[in-house]
MDTraj code that builds the backbone (N, CA, C; nanometers):
import mdtraj as md
import numpy as np

residues = "UNK UNK UNK UNK UNK UNK UNK UNK UNK UNK UNK UNK UNK UNK UNK UNK UNK UNK UNK UNK UNK UNK UNK UNK UNK UNK UNK UNK UNK UNK UNK UNK UNK UNK UNK UNK UNK UNK UNK UNK UNK UNK UNK UNK UNK UNK UNK UNK UNK UNK UNK UNK UNK UNK UNK UNK UNK UNK UNK UNK UNK UNK UNK UNK UNK UNK UNK UNK UNK UNK UNK UNK UNK UNK UNK UNK UNK UNK UNK UNK UNK UNK UNK UNK UNK UNK UNK UNK UNK UNK UNK UNK UNK UNK UNK UNK UNK UNK UNK UNK".split()
xyz = np.array([
    [9.6157, 10.5495, 10.9936],
    [9.6575, 10.5785, 10.8551],
    [9.7906, 10.5657, 10.7612],
    [9.7767, 10.5417, 10.6520],
    [9.8534, 10.4694, 10.5790],
    [9.9482, 10.5432, 10.5179],
    [10.1071, 10.5283, 10.5028],
    [10.2234, 10.5618, 10.4708],
    [10.2084, 10.6236, 10.3466],
    [10.2752, 10.6996, 10.2806],
    [10.3026, 10.7576, 10.1575],
    [10.2678, 10.6305, 10.0213],
    [10.4214, 10.5230, 10.0820],
    [10.4299, 10.4154, 10.0093],
    [10.3168, 10.3085, 10.0411],
    [10.2604, 10.2950, 10.0876],
    [10.1393, 10.1881, 10.1515],
    [10.0324, 10.2561, 10.0333],
    [9.9982, 10.3851, 10.0706],
    [9.8828, 10.4480, 9.9361],
    [9.8859, 10.4302, 9.8215],
    [10.0362, 10.4372, 9.7869],
    [10.0727, 10.4579, 9.6592],
    [10.0644, 10.2803, 9.5977],
    [10.0788, 10.1704, 9.6947],
    [10.1113, 10.0142, 9.6353],
    [9.9119, 9.9887, 9.6718],
    [9.8429, 10.0642, 9.7703],
    [9.7114, 10.0305, 9.7226],
    [9.6477, 10.0876, 9.6267],
    [9.6874, 10.2051, 9.6113],
    [9.6273, 10.2716, 9.4976],
    [9.6974, 10.1731, 9.3206],
    [9.7551, 10.1106, 9.3143],
    [9.8606, 10.0186, 9.2044],
    [9.7505, 9.8723, 9.2352],
    [9.7393, 9.8216, 9.3471],
    [9.6289, 9.7158, 9.3440],
    [9.5387, 9.7631, 9.2890],
    [9.4611, 9.8497, 9.3177],
    [9.3059, 9.9160, 9.2975],
    [9.3193, 9.9127, 9.1172],
    [9.4141, 9.9725, 9.0911],
    [9.4448, 9.9663, 8.9273],
    [9.4605, 9.8334, 8.8693],
    [9.5026, 9.7266, 8.9703],
    [9.4822, 9.5554, 8.9010],
    [9.3595, 9.4964, 8.8685],
    [9.2751, 9.5953, 9.0117],
    [9.1194, 9.4980, 8.9911],
    [9.0712, 9.5645, 8.9183],
    [9.0801, 9.6810, 8.9096],
    [8.9749, 9.7752, 8.7854],
    [8.9984, 9.7328, 8.6495],
    [9.1018, 9.6833, 8.6514],
    [9.1597, 9.6163, 8.4775],
    [9.1054, 9.4614, 8.4790],
    [9.1605, 9.3728, 8.5738],
    [9.1573, 9.2640, 8.5529],
    [9.0318, 9.1982, 8.6468],
    [9.0164, 9.2503, 8.7269],
    [8.8998, 9.2141, 8.7915],
    [8.7791, 9.1850, 8.7644],
    [8.6726, 9.0928, 8.8304],
    [8.5293, 9.0628, 8.7735],
    [8.4506, 9.0689, 8.9043],
    [8.3234, 9.0503, 8.9045],
    [8.2401, 9.1051, 9.0092],
    [8.1762, 8.9522, 9.0480],
    [8.1851, 8.9303, 9.1846],
    [8.1723, 8.8219, 9.2304],
    [8.0717, 8.8377, 9.3590],
    [8.0376, 8.7429, 9.4714],
    [8.0080, 8.8070, 9.5520],
    [8.0565, 8.6582, 9.6846],
    [8.1205, 8.7369, 9.7747],
    [8.1563, 8.6553, 9.8941],
    [8.0618, 8.6247, 10.0058],
    [8.0211, 8.5049, 10.0624],
    [7.9091, 8.5532, 10.1722],
    [7.8198, 8.6092, 10.1466],
    [7.8116, 8.6285, 9.9958],
    [7.6413, 8.7096, 9.9828],
    [7.6865, 8.8734, 9.9724],
    [7.8149, 8.8996, 9.9884],
    [7.8586, 9.0894, 9.9850],
    [7.9034, 9.0593, 9.8518],
    [7.8442, 9.1913, 9.7778],
    [7.9730, 9.1453, 9.6662],
    [8.1269, 9.2412, 9.7174],
    [8.2262, 9.1868, 9.5881],
    [8.3265, 9.1567, 9.6216],
    [8.3985, 9.1960, 9.4806],
    [8.5360, 9.2097, 9.4400],
    [8.5821, 9.2522, 9.3031],
    [8.6942, 9.1343, 9.3213],
    [8.6798, 9.0137, 9.2317],
    [8.7896, 8.9469, 9.2694],
    [8.8968, 8.9207, 9.1019],
    [8.9868, 8.8498, 9.1519],
    [9.0842, 8.8170, 9.0198],
    [9.0786, 8.6617, 8.9911],
    [9.0514, 8.6005, 8.8896],
    [9.0699, 8.4472, 8.9051],
    [9.1245, 8.3681, 8.8171],
    [9.1616, 8.2798, 8.8379],
    [9.2511, 8.1817, 8.7425],
    [9.2321, 8.0430, 8.7460],
    [9.1833, 7.9491, 8.6564],
    [9.1616, 7.7839, 8.6758],
    [9.3067, 7.7641, 8.7023],
    [9.2638, 7.6091, 8.8066],
    [9.3542, 7.5320, 8.8250],
    [9.3588, 7.4276, 8.7904],
    [9.4793, 7.3558, 8.7497],
    [9.4801, 7.1897, 8.7449],
    [9.3654, 7.1462, 8.8451],
    [9.2539, 7.0723, 8.7926],
    [9.1730, 6.9573, 8.8194],
    [9.2486, 6.8840, 8.9848],
    [9.1829, 6.8620, 9.0837],
    [9.2252, 6.7360, 9.1963],
    [9.1727, 6.6535, 9.2362],
    [9.2213, 6.5178, 9.1958],
    [9.1955, 6.4094, 9.2234],
    [9.1119, 6.3898, 9.3741],
    [9.1472, 6.4502, 9.4302],
    [9.1409, 6.4250, 9.5988],
    [9.1789, 6.2968, 9.6141],
    [9.3030, 6.2537, 9.5708],
    [9.3347, 6.1391, 9.6244],
    [9.2933, 5.9889, 9.5430],
    [9.1380, 6.0045, 9.4651],
    [9.0774, 5.8959, 9.3917],
    [9.0773, 5.9450, 9.2194],
    [9.1669, 5.8957, 9.1540],
    [9.2004, 5.9505, 9.0150],
    [9.0729, 5.9470, 8.9378],
    [8.9537, 5.8353, 8.9792],
    [8.8262, 5.8345, 8.9192],
    [8.7305, 5.9382, 8.9707],
    [8.7617, 6.0789, 9.0853],
    [8.6813, 6.1953, 9.1170],
    [8.8047, 6.2927, 9.0756],
    [8.7263, 6.3857, 9.0236],
    [8.7912, 6.5314, 8.9765],
    [8.7271, 6.6227, 8.9629],
    [8.7801, 6.7430, 9.0739],
    [8.7098, 6.8297, 9.1278],
    [8.7382, 6.9757, 9.0600],
    [8.7195, 7.0141, 8.9879],
    [8.7978, 7.1381, 8.9147],
    [8.8009, 7.2149, 9.0455],
    [8.9080, 7.3200, 9.0367],
    [8.9257, 7.3868, 9.1069],
    [8.9775, 7.5392, 9.0302],
    [8.9467, 7.6586, 9.1220],
    [8.9546, 7.7599, 9.0926],
    [9.0241, 7.8567, 9.2320],
    [9.1003, 7.9243, 9.1592],
    [9.1626, 7.9916, 9.2593],
    [9.1594, 8.1704, 9.2229],
    [9.0938, 8.2079, 9.3805],
    [9.0816, 8.3654, 9.3232],
    [9.1716, 8.4464, 9.4080],
    [9.2031, 8.5733, 9.3612],
    [9.2813, 8.6865, 9.4673],
    [9.1680, 8.7837, 9.5003],
    [9.1274, 8.8121, 9.6330],
    [9.0328, 8.9484, 9.6426],
    [9.1495, 9.0335, 9.8073],
    [9.0985, 9.1185, 9.7678],
    [9.1611, 9.2414, 9.8410],
    [9.1143, 9.2143, 10.0147],
    [9.2289, 9.2588, 10.1104],
    [9.2130, 9.2340, 10.2520],
    [9.0935, 9.3104, 10.3025],
    [9.0873, 9.4280, 10.1943],
    [8.9641, 9.5502, 10.2336],
    [8.8205, 9.5172, 10.2056],
    [8.8329, 9.3759, 10.0947],
    [8.6930, 9.3533, 10.1096],
    [8.6715, 9.2293, 10.1733],
    [8.7502, 9.1453, 10.2142],
    [8.6894, 9.0255, 10.2921],
    [8.8454, 9.0250, 10.4229],
    [8.7711, 9.0331, 10.5257],
    [8.8276, 9.0402, 10.6587],
    [8.9617, 8.8809, 10.6623],
    [8.8623, 8.7825, 10.6603],
    [8.9141, 8.6584, 10.6924],
    [8.8826, 8.5307, 10.6362],
    [8.9118, 8.4864, 10.5240],
    [8.8388, 8.3338, 10.4318],
    [8.8717, 8.2541, 10.5398],
    [8.7814, 8.1649, 10.5250],
    [8.7874, 8.0226, 10.6223],
    [8.7134, 7.9292, 10.4944],
    [8.7774, 7.7893, 10.5216],
    [8.7325, 7.6655, 10.4708],
    [8.5729, 7.6764, 10.4523],
    [8.4849, 7.6581, 10.3594],
    [8.3509, 7.6631, 10.3500],
    [8.2548, 7.7301, 10.3285],
    [8.3353, 7.9055, 10.3242],
    [8.2577, 7.9657, 10.2703],
    [8.2149, 8.0014, 10.1499],
    [8.1430, 8.0609, 10.1278],
    [8.0475, 8.0560, 9.9780],
    [8.1131, 8.1998, 9.9107],
    [8.1362, 8.1699, 9.7594],
    [8.1800, 8.2242, 9.6606],
    [8.0697, 8.2171, 9.5427],
    [8.0285, 8.3077, 9.4759],
    [7.9578, 8.3160, 9.3888],
    [8.0014, 8.3936, 9.2463],
    [8.0351, 8.3547, 9.1380],
    [8.1010, 8.3955, 9.0238],
    [8.0429, 8.3464, 8.8661],
    [7.9828, 8.4558, 8.7927],
    [7.8881, 8.4158, 8.6732],
    [7.7828, 8.3427, 8.7142],
    [7.7519, 8.3479, 8.8199],
    [7.5802, 8.2721, 8.8477],
    [7.6681, 8.1153, 8.8938],
    [7.8103, 8.0984, 8.9364],
    [7.8270, 7.9690, 8.9572],
    [7.8807, 7.9645, 9.1048],
    [7.8436, 7.8851, 9.1846],
    [7.8720, 7.8485, 9.3743],
    [7.9906, 7.7861, 9.3356],
    [8.1011, 7.8316, 9.4269],
    [8.2117, 7.7768, 9.4770],
    [8.2112, 7.7856, 9.6594],
    [8.3051, 7.6968, 9.6602],
    [8.3199, 7.6991, 9.8489],
    [8.4314, 7.7068, 9.8519],
    [8.5374, 7.7754, 9.9558],
    [8.6381, 7.7738, 9.9877],
    [8.6962, 7.6280, 10.0243],
    [8.7837, 7.5955, 9.9971],
    [8.8298, 7.4486, 10.0104],
    [8.9477, 7.4097, 10.1091],
    [9.0427, 7.5206, 10.0901],
    [9.1800, 7.5442, 10.1577],
    [9.1650, 7.6629, 10.2582],
    [9.2661, 7.6648, 10.3465],
    [9.2804, 7.7722, 10.4238],
    [9.3708, 7.8668, 10.3112],
    [9.3211, 7.9730, 10.3231],
    [9.3843, 8.0920, 10.2495],
    [9.5675, 8.1259, 10.2362],
    [9.5957, 8.1884, 10.1703],
    [9.7205, 8.2427, 10.1610],
    [9.7331, 8.3772, 10.1879],
    [9.7649, 8.4513, 10.2118],
    [9.7713, 8.6070, 10.2207],
    [9.8862, 8.6665, 10.2006],
    [9.8739, 8.7867, 10.1606],
    [9.9943, 8.9294, 10.1843],
    [9.8948, 9.0213, 10.2211],
    [9.9886, 9.1106, 10.2508],
    [9.9306, 9.2390, 10.3750],
    [9.8391, 9.2831, 10.2763],
    [9.8191, 9.2794, 10.1523],
    [9.6887, 9.3368, 10.1211],
    [9.5925, 9.2313, 10.0110],
    [9.6137, 9.1573, 9.9781],
    [9.5084, 9.0430, 9.9349],
    [9.5230, 8.9395, 10.0050],
    [9.4357, 8.8318, 9.9493],
    [9.4213, 8.6716, 10.0067],
    [9.4122, 8.6074, 9.8457],
    [9.4998, 8.5472, 9.8247],
    [9.4853, 8.4092, 9.7762],
    [9.4016, 8.2974, 9.7986],
    [9.2839, 8.2426, 9.7385],
    [9.1682, 8.1392, 9.8026],
    [9.1500, 8.0361, 9.6537],
    [9.1537, 7.8929, 9.7478],
    [9.1545, 7.7779, 9.6537],
    [9.0041, 7.7684, 9.6486],
    [8.8929, 7.7563, 9.5760],
    [8.7625, 7.6915, 9.5737],
    [8.7898, 7.5886, 9.4706],
    [8.6435, 7.5259, 9.4937],
    [8.5752, 7.3880, 9.4496],
    [8.4613, 7.4483, 9.4098],
    [8.3744, 7.4109, 9.2922],
    [8.2372, 7.4124, 9.2653],
    [8.1696, 7.3563, 9.3581],
    [8.0621, 7.4440, 9.4328],
    [7.9409, 7.3425, 9.5182],
    [7.8424, 7.2445, 9.4444],
    [7.8448, 7.1416, 9.4867],
    [7.8013, 7.0548, 9.3984],
    [7.7189, 6.9860, 9.4621],
    [7.6889, 7.0012, 9.6276],
    [7.5543, 7.0469, 9.6997],
    [7.4181, 7.0470, 9.6488],
])
top = md.Topology()
chain = top.add_chain()
for i, resn in enumerate(residues, 1):
    res = top.add_residue(resn, chain, resSeq=i)
    for name in ("N", "CA", "C"):
        top.add_atom(name, md.element.get_by_symbol(name[0]), res)
traj = md.Trajectory(xyz[None], top)
């Protein structure tokens, strides 16, 4: 059971996702994410540019993201590229477009 403060924080986070979230799938399961595009990563080779996107997703929707997991947003397939960063209530996940 959540404390009163935890319940209020969860409710506030849910409001943020209701306002700014977008539908996606994470390993084929429906989730709501908040996304932002980041500067492209040359991955050490300036002639290769891999567009990156970063998403935030609630821990209540994705238990433990790992590199290689599949995410689809707006009909575009992405793959988790790095270990996620986390807070007690949500994950921040870096992804690149799946070109395979």
